[in-house]
C-alpha positions as CSV (number, residue, x, y, z in Angstrom):
1,M,66.3,-10.9,49.4
2,K,63.2,-9.1,48.0
3,T,60.0,-10.1,49.2
4,Y,57.1,-10.1,47.2
5,S,53.4,-10.1,48.2
6,H,51.3,-12.6,47.3
7,A,48.8,-10.4,45.4
8,R,51.7,-9.6,43.1
9,V,52.5,-13.3,42.8
10,I,48.9,-14.6,42.1
11,A,48.5,-11.6,39.2
12,A,52.0,-12.6,37.5
13,A,50.7,-16.2,37.4
14,V,46.9,-14.9,35.7
15,V,48.9,-13.5,33.0
16,L,51.4,-16.4,32.4
17,L,48.5,-18.5,32.1
18,S,46.5,-16.7,30.0
19,A,49.3,-16.5,27.6
20,V,48.9,-19.9,27.3
21,Q,47.4,-21.3,24.3
22,P,46.4,-24.7,23.2
23,V,48.9,-26.2,20.4
24,L,46.9,-27.2,17.2
25,A,47.8,-30.1,15.8
26,G,46.1,-29.4,12.2
27,T,43.2,-27.7,10.4
28,A,40.4,-28.5,8.0
29,N,37.8,-26.3,6.4
30,T,34.7,-26.4,4.2
31,T,32.9,-24.8,1.7
32,F,28.8,-23.9,1.4
33,Q,26.9,-21.6,0.0
34,V,24.5,-19.1,1.3
35,T,21.5,-18.4,-0.8
36,A,17.9,-16.2,-1.3
37,N,15.2,-15.8,-3.4
38,T,13.4,-12.6,-3.9
39,I,9.8,-12.8,-4.1
40,E,7.9,-10.6,-6.4
41,A,5.1,-8.9,-4.9
42,C,3.0,-6.3,-3.7
43,T,3.3,-5.6,-0.2
44,S,0.7,-2.7,0.5
45,I,-2.3,-0.4,-0.8
46,S,-3.8,1.9,1.1
47,A,-6.2,4.6,0.0
48,D,-7.3,8.4,1.7
49,P,-10.9,8.9,2.2
50,V,-12.8,10.6,-0.3
51,S,-15.0,13.6,0.3
52,F,-16.7,15.8,-1.8
53,G,-18.0,18.2,1.5
54,S,-21.2,20.3,1.1
55,Y,-23.0,19.4,-1.6
56,S,-25.7,21.8,-4.0
57,Q,-26.9,22.3,-7.2
58,S,-24.9,24.8,-8.7
59,A,-21.7,23.0,-9.9
60,T,-19.5,20.1,-10.6
61,I,-17.5,19.1,-7.2
62,K,-14.0,17.7,-7.9
63,T,-10.9,16.3,-5.4
64,N,-8.3,14.3,-5.3
65,M,-8.8,10.6,-5.1
66,I,-5.2,8.7,-3.7
67,V,-3.8,5.3,-3.5
68,M,-0.7,4.5,-2.3
69,V,1.0,1.1,-3.7
70,S,3.9,-0.8,-2.8
71,C,5.1,-3.5,-5.2
72,S,8.5,-4.9,-6.2
73,S,10.8,-2.9,-8.6
74,G,9.8,-3.8,-12.5
75,L,6.6,-6.0,-11.2
76,P,4.1,-5.4,-13.3
77,Y,0.3,-4.6,-10.9
78,T,-2.9,-2.8,-11.9
79,V,-5.0,-1.1,-9.3
80,G,-9.0,-1.9,-9.8
81,L,-11.7,0.2,-7.8
82,L,-14.7,-1.7,-6.9
83,S,-17.5,0.3,-5.5
84,G,-20.2,-1.5,-2.8
85,N,-23.1,0.5,-3.9
86,S,-22.2,-0.1,-7.5
87,Q,-25.2,-1.5,-10.2
88,D,-22.7,-1.8,-13.0
89,S,-20.7,-5.2,-12.5
90,T,-19.0,-5.9,-15.5
91,T,-16.6,-2.8,-15.4
92,N,-17.4,-1.1,-11.9
93,A,-17.1,2.5,-13.9
94,K,-20.4,3.6,-12.7
95,K,-20.0,4.5,-8.7
96,Y,-22.9,6.0,-6.9
97,M,-23.4,7.3,-3.0
98,I,-26.9,6.6,-1.3
99,D,-28.1,7.9,1.7
100,G,-27.9,6.3,4.7
101,T,-31.8,6.1,5.3
102,S,-32.7,5.4,1.7
103,D,-31.3,3.6,-1.4
104,S,-34.0,5.0,-3.4
105,I,-32.0,8.6,-3.6
106,Q,-28.4,7.7,-5.7
107,L,-25.9,10.7,-6.3
108,L,-23.2,9.3,-9.3
109,Y,-19.9,10.2,-9.3
110,T,-17.4,8.9,-11.0
111,I,-12.9,8.4,-10.1
112,V,-11.2,9.3,-13.2
113,Q,-7.4,7.9,-13.6
114,P,-4.3,10.4,-13.8
115,N,-4.6,9.7,-17.4
116,N,-8.6,10.5,-17.3
117,T,-9.3,7.4,-17.9
118,T,-12.5,6.4,-15.9
119,W,-11.2,4.0,-13.1
120,G,-13.3,0.8,-12.6
121,N,-12.3,-2.9,-11.3
122,L,-11.9,-5.3,-14.3
123,A,-8.9,-5.6,-16.3
124,G,-9.2,-6.2,-19.9
125,S,-12.5,-5.5,-22.2
126,G,-13.8,-2.3,-20.8
127,G,-12.2,-2.8,-17.2
128,N,-10.2,0.5,-17.1
129,V,-7.8,-0.8,-14.2
130,Y,-5.3,1.9,-13.6
131,S,-1.8,-0.2,-14.8
132,A,2.1,0.3,-13.9
133,I,5.5,-0.9,-12.6
134,G,6.6,-1.4,-9.4
135,T,9.9,0.9,-8.5
136,G,10.4,-1.4,-5.0
137,V,9.1,1.9,-2.9
138,Q,5.9,3.6,-2.3
139,Q,3.7,4.6,-5.2
140,T,1.0,7.5,-5.1
141,I,-1.5,7.4,-7.5
142,V,-3.4,10.7,-7.7
143,G,-6.8,10.3,-9.6
144,T,-9.6,12.5,-9.6
145,A,-12.9,12.2,-8.0
146,S,-16.2,13.8,-9.6
147,L,-19.7,14.7,-8.8
148,P,-22.0,16.6,-11.0
149,P,-24.4,19.1,-9.9
150,M,-27.5,17.8,-8.0
151,A,-30.1,16.6,-9.8
152,A,-33.7,18.5,-9.2
153,G,-35.9,17.0,-6.2
154,V,-32.8,15.9,-4.1
155,P,-33.9,16.6,-0.5
156,S,-31.2,18.4,1.8
157,G,-30.2,17.5,5.2
158,L,-29.2,13.9,3.8
159,T,-25.7,12.4,4.1
160,F,-24.6,10.0,1.0
161,T,-22.1,7.2,1.7
162,D,-20.1,4.7,-0.5
163,S,-17.2,2.1,0.1
164,V,-15.1,1.4,-2.5
165,T,-12.4,-1.4,-2.5
166,A,-9.0,-0.7,-4.2
167,T,-7.6,-4.3,-4.9
168,V,-3.9,-4.2,-6.9
169,S,-2.9,-7.4,-8.5
170,W,0.0,-8.6,-10.1
């Protein structure tokens, strides 16, 4: 006569019980829709600071002005640049920097788009905004900022600044 240990008997019972599945009497099903709507939008805009560095009366200084924009693929958009110190409320194409101690001394500068058109703030009549079509990934727009030779009578040792707001519209 064979003897079985209690552990073997319990293990065999567990295996047999785990193999037992309930008997199903039937099935029913349904179909449902899964949907999503994509939104055309521009999700980000950023810009690198522009620095003309040391400035003298001798020559025009030019430097890159870089704006990065992310818009949906195929979405037309525009980018305008609004100068905080600008007195040109129509197109904001004229920009100037002021010395932090006195608004009486102004340094005019320009920013042009990649096609060398002056970069302004308003679309339409003379506004000169940058126009493009979104690609679905970040696009880098490289303009040129220019500061003409310093006018006579501008004192040395001053620091001039302006704050420019880049706005993407779609």
